[in-house]
C-alpha positions as a printed Julia matrix, in Angstrom:
431×3 Matrix{Float64}:
 -16.84  -17.94  -21.88
 -13.96  -18.56  -19.52
 -14.32  -18.06  -15.98
 -11.68  -16.65  -13.53
 -12.09  -16.59   -9.59
  -9.95  -13.53   -8.21
  -8.88  -14.1    -4.67
  -8.2   -10.98   -2.67
  -6.47  -10.68    0.75
  -6.95   -7.68    2.49
  -9.29   -5.37    4.23
  -8.7    -1.67    3.4
  -8.44   -0.27    0.26
  -4.77    0.49   -1.24
  -2.61   -0.41   -3.71
  -3.44   -4.28   -4.15
  -7.08   -3.97   -4.06
  -7.38   -0.88   -6.58
  -4.68   -2.33   -8.85
  -6.85   -5.7    -9.01
  -9.78   -3.33   -9.88
  -8.3    -1.43  -12.49
  -7.16   -4.61  -14.32
 -10.61   -6.25  -13.95
 -12.06   -3.05  -15.47
  -9.93   -3.58  -18.76
 -11.1    -7.69  -18.57
 -12.69   -8.5   -22.36
 -16.32   -9.41  -20.69
 -17.03  -11.13  -23.83
 -14.72  -13.58  -23.01
 -14.08  -14.03  -19.43
 -16.24  -13.72  -16.6
 -14.75  -12.31  -13.2
 -15.68  -13.58   -9.71
 -13.78  -11.84   -6.9
 -13.4   -14.09   -3.77
 -12.57  -11.72   -0.41
 -11.2   -13.27    2.79
 -13.06  -10.84    4.57
 -16.19   -8.59    4.49
 -14.39   -5.42    4.02
 -14.34   -1.97    2.24
 -12.13   -3.69   -0.53
 -15.27   -6.4    -1.02
 -17.37   -3.33   -1.52
 -15.26   -1.77   -3.64
 -15.77   -4.8    -6.42
 -19.53   -5.22   -5.36
 -19.83   -1.22   -6.44
 -18.48   -2.37   -9.87
 -20.82   -5.02  -10.74
 -18.51   -7.3   -10.1
 -19.51  -10.71   -9.01
 -18.05  -10.79   -4.99
 -18.34  -13.55   -2.65
 -16.62  -13.58    0.82
 -14.84  -16.85    1.66
 -15.4   -17.59    5.42
 -12.73  -19.83    7.2
  -9.99  -18.89    4.59
  -7.03  -16.94    5.85
  -3.95  -15.85    4.63
  -0.4   -15.86    5.68
   1.53  -12.78    5.44
   5.39  -13.09    5.05
   6.24   -9.39    3.87
   7.69   -6.24    5.07
   4.47   -4.41    5.54
   3.46   -7.19    7.47
   5.08  -10.52    9.25
   5.03  -12.37   12.65
   7.86  -11.72   14.48
   8.29  -12.85   18.29
   6.01   -9.94   19.06
   3.18  -11.31   17.41
   3.92  -15.0    18.49
   0.24  -15.4    19.0
  -0.54  -14.28   15.47
   2.03  -16.54   14.04
   0.98  -19.83   16.1
  -2.66  -19.11   15.05
  -2.32  -18.63   11.57
   0.13  -21.54   11.66
  -3.14  -23.81   12.71
  -5.5   -22.28   10.33
  -2.91  -23.0     7.49
  -4.28  -26.43    6.33
  -7.87  -25.57    7.16
  -7.6   -22.66    4.65
  -5.97  -25.16    1.83
  -8.84  -27.17    2.33
 -11.34  -24.85    2.28
 -10.15  -23.06   -0.84
 -10.06  -26.6    -2.41
 -13.65  -26.99   -1.96
 -14.31  -23.79   -3.3
 -12.47  -23.54   -6.33
 -14.68  -27.11   -6.57
 -17.6   -25.42   -6.34
 -16.99  -22.43   -8.81
 -15.07  -24.54  -10.95
 -13.15  -21.59  -12.85
 -10.97  -21.86  -15.98
  -8.15  -19.85  -14.06
  -7.57  -18.59  -10.3
  -5.6   -15.49   -9.74
  -4.24  -14.86   -6.66
  -3.89  -11.26   -5.6
  -0.9   -11.26   -3.07
   2.19  -13.39   -2.11
   0.36  -13.8     1.22
  -2.15  -16.24   -0.3
   0.03  -19.47    0.0
  -2.9   -21.47    1.46
  -4.99  -20.5    -1.78
  -2.57  -21.41   -3.72
  -2.26  -25.09   -2.95
  -5.72  -25.33   -2.31
  -6.59  -24.06   -5.87
  -3.72  -26.48   -7.55
  -5.11  -29.24   -5.79
  -8.33  -28.59   -7.11
  -6.99  -28.72  -10.56
  -7.15  -25.03  -11.62
  -4.59  -23.07  -13.2
  -2.9   -20.56  -10.95
  -1.66  -16.91  -11.44
   0.25  -15.71   -9.01
   0.5   -12.26   -8.31
   3.49  -10.92   -6.2
   2.84   -7.25   -5.07
   5.06   -7.36   -2.01
   8.83   -8.19   -1.27
   9.58  -10.96    1.36
  11.95  -10.17    4.06
  14.29  -12.84    5.43
  12.81  -13.22    8.79
  15.08  -14.57   11.86
  16.46  -17.82   10.05
  14.94  -17.56    6.61
  12.64  -20.76    6.74
   9.28  -18.34    6.2
  10.91  -16.61    3.09
  12.45  -20.16    1.88
   9.22  -21.96    2.11
   6.98  -19.1     0.46
   9.94  -19.4    -2.3
   9.39  -22.58   -3.04
   5.71  -22.68   -2.7
   5.27  -20.07   -5.57
   7.71  -22.11   -7.27
   5.88  -25.23   -7.31
   2.18  -24.13   -7.2
   1.9   -21.04   -9.73
   1.71  -22.05  -13.34
   2.56  -18.05  -14.1
   3.97  -15.43  -11.78
   3.43  -11.69  -12.24
   5.71   -9.79  -10.33
   4.64   -6.01  -10.12
   8.51   -5.12  -10.2
  11.56   -6.1   -11.06
  13.02   -6.31   -7.41
  10.07   -8.34   -6.42
  11.05  -10.98   -9.25
  14.57  -11.1    -8.39
  13.4   -12.51   -4.94
  11.76  -15.45   -6.13
  13.59  -18.96   -7.17
  14.63  -18.06  -10.91
  12.04  -19.44  -13.4
  10.54  -18.97  -16.79
   7.25  -18.71  -15.16
   8.04  -15.11  -14.03
   6.85  -12.14  -15.85
   7.37   -8.72  -15.01
   4.58   -6.28  -15.26
   4.16   -3.44  -13.53
   1.01   -1.9   -11.9
  -0.55    0.95  -14.22
  -2.45    4.17  -14.01
  -5.8     4.97  -15.88
  -4.9     8.34  -17.69
  -8.42    9.4   -17.95
  -8.56    9.18  -14.21
  -5.2    10.62  -13.49
  -5.54   13.62  -15.54
  -2.85   16.16  -15.43
  -4.8    18.69  -16.81
  -7.61   18.23  -13.79
  -7.4    21.43  -11.61
  -6.57   21.24   -8.33
  -8.46   24.36   -6.93
 -11.06   22.6    -4.9
  -8.48   20.95   -2.83
  -6.8    23.98   -2.71
  -9.41   25.95   -1.41
 -10.84   23.27    0.92
  -7.93   23.31    3.16
  -7.18   27.24    2.34
  -4.29   27.25   -0.05
  -3.44   30.41   -1.52
  -1.44   30.71   -4.44
   1.77   31.23   -2.39
   1.51   28.01   -0.07
   3.18   25.14   -1.22
   1.35   21.66   -0.69
   3.52   18.94    0.25
   1.98   15.15    0.74
   2.39   11.67    1.61
  -0.12    9.06    0.94
  -0.44    5.93    3.27
  -1.67    7.42    6.34
   0.01    6.82    9.58
   1.98    3.64    9.95
   5.36    3.0    10.71
   6.29    1.24    7.09
   5.13    4.15    5.39
   7.41    6.82    7.33
   4.99    9.02    8.52
   7.09    9.8    11.32
   9.9    10.61    9.25
   7.81   12.76    7.38
   6.66   14.72   10.28
  10.29   15.14   11.42
  11.18   16.43    8.02
   8.21   18.82    7.87
   9.67   20.66   11.06
  12.76   21.2     9.62
  11.82   22.24    6.41
   9.5    25.04    7.61
  12.59   26.43    9.3
  13.5    27.35    5.29
   9.95   27.44    3.49
   7.43   29.28    6.14
   4.8    29.34    3.34
   4.55   25.41    3.21
   1.3    22.89    4.16
   2.12   19.06    5.08
  -0.69   16.69    4.45
  -0.58   12.68    5.29
  -3.57   11.31    3.29
  -4.72    7.78    4.07
  -6.07    5.62    7.12
  -5.26    6.64   10.43
  -5.47    3.48   12.81
  -5.55    3.57   16.05
  -4.65   -0.02   17.52
  -1.59    1.14   19.37
  -3.13    4.48   20.88
  -5.42    4.08   23.9
  -7.27    7.26   22.88
  -7.48    9.3    20.17
  -4.95   12.17   19.9
  -5.96   15.84   19.06
  -5.34   17.19   16.2
  -3.84   13.75   14.97
  -6.86   12.08   14.06
  -9.73   14.48   13.11
 -13.56   13.64   12.82
 -15.02   11.34   11.52
 -11.64    9.2    10.87
 -11.43    8.3    14.75
 -13.95    5.37   16.2
 -15.7     6.86   19.17
 -13.37    6.92   22.34
 -13.33    3.81   24.44
 -14.69    4.07   28.08
 -11.8     4.54   30.27
 -11.36    2.02   33.04
 -12.85    3.57   36.44
 -10.6     4.13   39.72
  -7.18    5.15   40.24
  -5.96    1.85   41.18
  -7.18    0.32   37.85
  -5.79    2.92   35.93
  -2.35    2.2    37.67
  -2.61   -1.35   36.84
  -3.35   -0.68   33.21
  -0.46    1.62   32.98
   1.75   -0.26   34.76
   1.04   -3.13   32.47
   1.41   -1.07   29.18
   5.06   -0.27   30.57
   6.12   -3.95   31.23
   4.7    -5.2    27.49
   6.4    -1.94   26.1
   9.72   -3.26   27.64
   9.33   -6.74   26.75
   8.32   -6.52   23.12
   9.73   -3.19   22.43
   6.82   -1.61   21.19
   6.59    2.27   21.17
   3.47    4.89   20.89
   4.31    5.61   17.25
   1.18    7.89   16.95
   2.05    9.38   20.33
   5.52   10.65   18.8
   4.28   11.74   16.12
   1.9    13.94   18.22
   4.76   14.88   20.31
   6.87   16.48   17.22
   4.0    18.3    15.78
   3.64   20.16   19.42
   6.88   20.62   20.4
   7.74   22.12   16.68
   4.18   24.07   17.15
   3.3    22.4    13.75
  -0.63   22.03   14.62
  -1.62   24.08   11.64
   0.62   22.91    9.22
   0.48   19.4     9.49
  -3.18   18.12    8.28
  -4.15   14.93    8.48
  -7.12   13.85    5.91
  -7.96   10.32    6.74
  -9.37    8.02    3.73
 -10.1    10.21    0.47
 -11.55    9.13   -2.59
 -10.53   11.9    -4.8
  -6.99   11.12   -5.22
  -6.41   12.86   -8.51
  -8.13   16.16   -7.1
  -5.69   16.0    -4.28
  -2.71   15.28   -6.74
  -3.36   18.23   -9.07
  -3.44   20.34   -6.38
   0.08   19.36   -4.57
   3.16   20.79   -5.33
   5.43   17.76   -4.11
   4.78   14.2    -3.47
   6.85   12.18   -1.02
   6.85    8.7    -0.21
   9.03    8.09    2.52
   8.74    4.37    3.25
  11.01    2.47    5.52
  10.81   -0.72    4.0
  11.01   -1.85    0.2
   7.92   -1.91   -1.83
   6.03   -0.48   -5.18
   4.76    2.9    -4.36
   1.14    3.22   -6.01
   1.52    7.08   -4.93
   4.96    7.35   -6.99
   3.41    6.19  -10.5
  -0.1     8.39   -9.74
   1.9    11.48   -8.99
   3.86   10.74  -12.48
   0.7    10.64  -14.13
   0.15   13.57  -12.63
   2.94   15.38  -13.7
   4.3    15.78  -10.3
   7.67   15.58   -8.63
   8.52   12.76   -6.06
  11.03   12.47   -3.2
  11.23    8.9    -2.16
  13.03    6.65    0.03
  15.99    4.96   -1.83
  14.99    1.45   -1.27
  13.99   -1.67   -3.62
  10.93   -0.46   -5.5
  11.13    3.21   -5.29
  14.54    2.85   -7.05
  12.78    1.48  -10.18
   9.83    4.22  -10.06
  11.84    7.15   -9.4
  14.66    8.5   -11.73
  17.08   10.14   -9.55
  17.66   13.73  -10.36
  15.35   13.4   -13.13
  12.01   12.61  -12.14
  12.5    13.46   -8.49
  15.11   12.78   -5.59
  15.94    9.6    -3.7
  16.92    9.77   -0.32
  18.31    7.03    2.45
  15.41    5.95    4.31
  14.65    6.7     8.01
  16.51    9.7     7.44
  14.26   13.04    7.65
  17.18   15.47    7.48
  18.05   14.29    3.93
  14.22   13.96    3.28
  13.96   17.62    4.18
  16.89   18.94    1.98
  15.16   17.17   -0.71
  11.99   18.88   -0.42
  13.98   22.0     0.1
  16.08   21.68   -2.91
  13.01   20.82   -5.37
  10.91   23.76   -3.87
  13.47   26.12   -3.72
  14.09   26.32   -7.24
  10.52   27.54   -9.56
  11.97   25.37  -12.79
  13.15   22.4   -11.01
   9.95   20.86   -9.74
   7.84   21.2   -13.33
  10.85   20.18  -14.99
  10.8    16.67  -12.9
   6.91   16.47  -13.28
   6.93   16.58  -16.53
   9.72   13.96  -16.99
   8.06   11.73  -14.44
   4.49   12.08  -16.88
   6.3    10.88  -19.94
   7.97    7.97  -17.79
   4.49    6.88  -16.48
   2.91    7.11  -20.08
   5.78    4.77  -20.93
   6.34    2.07  -18.2
   2.58    2.14  -16.34
   0.02    2.53  -19.06
  -2.89    0.83  -18.36
  -3.76   -0.44  -21.64
  -0.41   -1.62  -22.59
   0.32   -3.32  -18.9
  -3.16   -5.05  -18.71
  -2.74   -6.8   -22.24
   0.63   -7.85  -20.81
  -1.49   -9.67  -17.97
  -4.12  -11.05  -20.44
  -1.85  -12.57  -22.36
  -1.1   -14.94  -19.39
  -4.6   -15.78  -19.02
  -4.92  -16.79  -22.77
  -1.86  -18.88  -22.75
  -3.2   -20.87  -19.42
  -6.75  -21.12  -20.77
  -6.34  -22.18  -23.97
């Protein structure tokens, strides 16, 4: 039996850990034994343990992210320095772990795992490197050049989750495009959405419009909220849902109505005394001015309050019943501000729901404009609102687009077909 060591980089439950889980679930356990090595003790690690997959925590190994979703710019200079100092120790610790586990194959679950790629290769293991993220140029293009060279040199095979992710790499016959996939038994368009609609008091006349990805600048939450304000002016019977995590790092205290219990942690204790508070606020203003940091969450709250949308925009927090939520939606929105593959788009397709998405690399491959949904310019709430209104104002258009999206999802994002394409790579390297 061949042993495969999967290395996963993140903490939260999102597209990358779920895609890896779905892949391992299809693995032939009579031929392969999977071990998942997580860099952090986290909900992602629990995800694999709950499936009965052997899961370890790699203490002292750190990833080095240079993607549109996370990269270390001048505002994160401390992170850049710290990650750079941790790079070589992470290579060494990966080398030791691979030597200890003696896998027949190492599968890296992100482009951010360059230290692990080098360590695994030095330990003599074949490396399959999954590229799930677009790589930004940065300020001077140095890190992008280094990462592309690293992928080219240390990966035996590269699996890119879309063509745009493949095109950003050094051209090589090592690269294979395999789309992320959907389990059509789980995401079954016959699932009723009554439970979700009843939970939030949605009668038959109300339209449910949802974005998945929580509150984040890169996910386009602010653009979604601004578009909701415009849509309500034309379609009164509409509710808007933000499904996903609600981070509070930039928000000094929970915002009422934005982060409902139990999603928010307890409010941190305030500094006592007016003088201390004045100093704190003054420093905060200086930091914002120097680094250009804006209070994203407060801006969202301001839009909601000024438009009187407190009852119309609902932040659900992290949910585990995504198929049921999708079943209750009339329209799915993917308002990303940066290019990347959008799992919510393919899941919406599996549930026969139309999609409005940003016209960026990634979504362009997943949405056929005018057929399975509409593409709109990124960071353009007005265009987003107009697309939402166009689809929901035509009683025939939404179901027609949903059915077209379903048939396309069955063809391109089928679990059985796409998992087999990855396992063919394993067979090639493990023989």
